[in-house]
FIVEX-981352 format. One line per 10 residues: for each residue x, y, z of C-alpha. Coordinates in nm, 3 decimals. Layout:
X:Y:Z; ...
# end
This chain:
7.051:-4.712:5.520; 7.305:-4.852:5.272; 7.430:-4.502:5.194; 7.447:-4.421:5.565; 7.654:-4.733:5.624; 7.892:-4.642:5.342; 7.941:-4.289:5.477; 8.013:-4.424:5.826; 8.260:-4.677:5.684; 8.437:-4.410:5.478
8.497:-4.181:5.774; 8.867:-4.089:5.775; 8.932:-4.336:5.491; 9.001:-4.275:5.122; 8.876:-4.618:5.016; 8.693:-4.903:5.183; 8.662:-5.279:5.137; 8.299:-5.361:5.057; 8.121:-5.692:4.993; 7.766:-5.765:4.876
7.688:-6.113:5.009; 7.433:-6.296:4.794; 7.446:-6.023:4.532; 7.233:-6.204:4.271; 7.270:-6.021:3.939; 7.469:-5.750:4.125; 7.225:-5.477:4.021; 7.246:-5.294:4.354; 7.625:-5.330:4.373; 7.662:-5.201:4.016
7.455:-4.891:4.098; 7.664:-4.823:4.409; 7.983:-4.840:4.202; 7.840:-4.622:3.923; 7.737:-4.356:4.174; 8.095:-4.345:4.301; 7.989:-4.397:4.661; 8.278:-4.631:4.737; 8.561:-4.438:4.568; 8.629:-4.776:4.403
8.813:-4.942:4.687; 8.804:-5.320:4.720; 8.455:-5.406:4.594; 8.330:-5.762:4.564; 8.003:-5.944:4.503; 7.957:-6.299:4.632; 7.692:-6.522:4.474; 7.639:-6.902:4.482; 7.440:-6.924:4.157; 7.651:-6.966:3.843
7.361:-6.850:3.625; 7.326:-6.525:3.815; 7.701:-6.465:3.822; 7.706:-6.485:3.442; 7.441:-6.213:3.420; 7.641:-5.957:3.617; 7.786:-5.643:3.461; 8.158:-5.591:3.400; 8.173:-5.297:3.642; 8.194:-5.526:3.944
8.396:-5.832:4.043; 8.188:-6.138:4.133; 8.302:-6.465:4.283; 8.139:-6.787:4.397; 8.063:-6.814:4.765; 7.802:-6.895:5.027; 7.658:-6.704:5.321; 7.758:-6.980:5.563; 8.119:-6.978:5.439; 8.223:-6.633:5.320
8.544:-6.647:5.109; 8.711:-6.356:5.290; 8.985:-6.333:5.554; 8.919:-6.260:5.920; 8.876:-5.891:6.007; 8.924:-5.785:5.644; 8.612:-5.585:5.547; 8.498:-5.233:5.628; 8.138:-5.305:5.525; 7.926:-5.601:5.421
7.572:-5.582:5.289; 7.326:-5.867:5.241; 6.984:-5.783:5.101; 6.700:-6.036:5.114; 6.939:-6.328:5.160; 6.926:-6.441:5.523; 6.575:-6.587:5.487; 6.711:-6.816:5.212; 6.978:-6.963:5.444; 6.899:-7.280:5.636
7.043:-7.149:5.965; 7.071:-6.773:6.011; 7.302:-6.794:6.316; 7.612:-6.932:6.139; 7.564:-6.677:5.860; 7.575:-6.390:6.109; 7.881:-6.544:6.277; 8.054:-6.549:5.937; 7.968:-6.185:5.875; 8.112:-6.089:6.212
8.427:-6.292:6.142; 8.512:-6.111:5.818; 8.430:-5.757:5.935; 8.696:-5.536:6.088; 8.653:-5.392:6.435; 8.357:-5.150:6.418; 8.285:-5.284:6.067; 7.940:-5.202:5.927; 7.674:-5.459:5.839; 7.362:-5.383:5.635
7.104:-5.661:5.627; 6.743:-5.679:5.511; 6.480:-5.950:5.522; 6.107:-6.020:5.549; 5.872:-5.963:5.842; 5.539:-6.143:5.820; 5.251:-6.032:6.040; 4.985:-6.285:6.153; 4.743:-6.142:5.896; 4.993:-6.173:5.610
4.823:-6.272:5.284; 4.981:-6.349:4.948; 4.967:-6.588:4.652; 5.205:-6.850:4.799; 5.117:-7.110:5.063; 5.374:-7.315:5.255; 5.354:-7.532:5.567; 5.011:-7.412:5.673; 5.043:-7.041:5.603; 5.088:-6.771:5.341
5.445:-6.674:5.254; 5.595:-6.406:5.034; 5.825:-6.660:4.867; 5.808:-7.042:4.894; 6.189:-7.068:4.881; 6.224:-6.892:5.218; 6.329:-7.101:5.517; 6.170:-6.846:5.748; 6.000:-6.507:5.759; 6.051:-6.316:6.083
5.758:-6.238:6.312; 5.859:-5.882:6.397; 6.122:-5.612:6.361; 6.219:-5.673:6.723; 6.281:-6.044:6.663; 6.504:-5.963:6.367; 6.702:-5.698:6.556; 6.750:-5.921:6.860; 6.885:-6.198:6.638; 7.153:-5.959:6.510
7.231:-5.814:6.855; 7.275:-6.162:7.002; 7.546:-6.239:6.744; 7.777:-5.957:6.848; 7.640:-5.650:6.669; 7.515:-5.310:6.781; 7.213:-5.184:6.588; 7.271:-4.825:6.469; 6.990:-4.786:6.216; 6.659:-4.946:6.123
6.372:-4.918:5.878; 6.058:-5.116:5.799; 5.805:-5.066:5.521; 5.531:-5.259:5.344; 5.647:-5.475:5.055; 5.508:-5.383:4.714; 5.541:-5.648:4.445; 5.576:-5.559:4.074; 5.251:-5.649:3.898; 5.437:-5.732:3.577
5.637:-6.000:3.764; 5.314:-6.170:3.870; 5.189:-6.175:3.512; 5.515:-6.322:3.381; 5.519:-6.585:3.657; 5.164:-6.681:3.556; 5.285:-6.728:3.198; 5.569:-6.946:3.332; 5.325:-7.155:3.536; 5.108:-7.201:3.224
5.427:-7.299:3.036; 5.401:-7.015:2.784; 5.738:-6.883:2.905; 6.046:-7.077:3.017; 6.173:-6.990:3.370; 6.521:-6.924:3.230; 6.379:-6.646:3.011; 6.236:-6.443:3.302; 6.524:-6.194:3.311; 6.565:-6.194:2.933
6.212:-6.058:2.896; 6.316:-5.741:3.080; 6.648:-5.723:2.897; 6.476:-5.742:2.558; 6.191:-5.505:2.649; 6.334:-5.210:2.843; 5.993:-5.042:2.861; 5.865:-5.335:3.069; 6.130:-5.262:3.332; 6.003:-4.904:3.351
5.646:-5.026:3.400; 5.768:-5.281:3.655; 5.904:-5.007:3.880; 5.585:-4.800:3.865; 5.299:-5.047:3.906; 5.332:-5.243:4.229; 5.082:-5.434:4.439; 5.096:-5.398:4.821; 5.163:-5.730:4.994; 4.922:-5.736:5.287
5.106:-5.810:5.613; 5.453:-5.850:5.459; 5.726:-5.597:5.535; 6.079:-5.524:5.420; 6.286:-5.488:5.736; 6.631:-5.324:5.720; 6.897:-5.307:5.989; 7.229:-5.124:5.995; 7.465:-5.264:6.257; 7.820:-5.226:6.381
8.046:-5.511:6.489; 8.105:-5.503:6.864
# end
């Protein structure tokens, strides 16, 4: 869906303005740039964490910013993507209003999050139920609920996808070592950086997360 959004944004344009909101280590944004999908127009990653900003590659420009207050001008972006971020924001409505503010007319918005079914089961427990991540403020009940949230904030849904989450088994093992205090939390990423073969294994061996789904929506500003 991200590629589809880029192709729609690039229609009749040589270059586009593109922002990854809550880009983390900017791994996805870096891959997009390396593949040449954007023709290197105005490309920007926005991330609130100073630690994660320091870990980003030189290929992309990263700046400090928050989902509830995007550091971009009104009607300035051709496309904005935000992957697995909205569930970390205290109030999803103002975030969507900010996205709409900074997008141009007919600007494209890619957003993904978590859908949890009633039978969802995982290793984390929060407020009387299993969750995929205890730092989430919410996990949506259905694809329809997530789409309606976006529609009600001034967007037209033009693409969708939903699939079962599969969690890297290696991550679970490393998090266990962190919990047992054999590994410092700050060294989580360094383990993969220092052992490239682990990253290869990470991408192959994944455990299905029962009842938890990755929901993706591609939308256009109305």
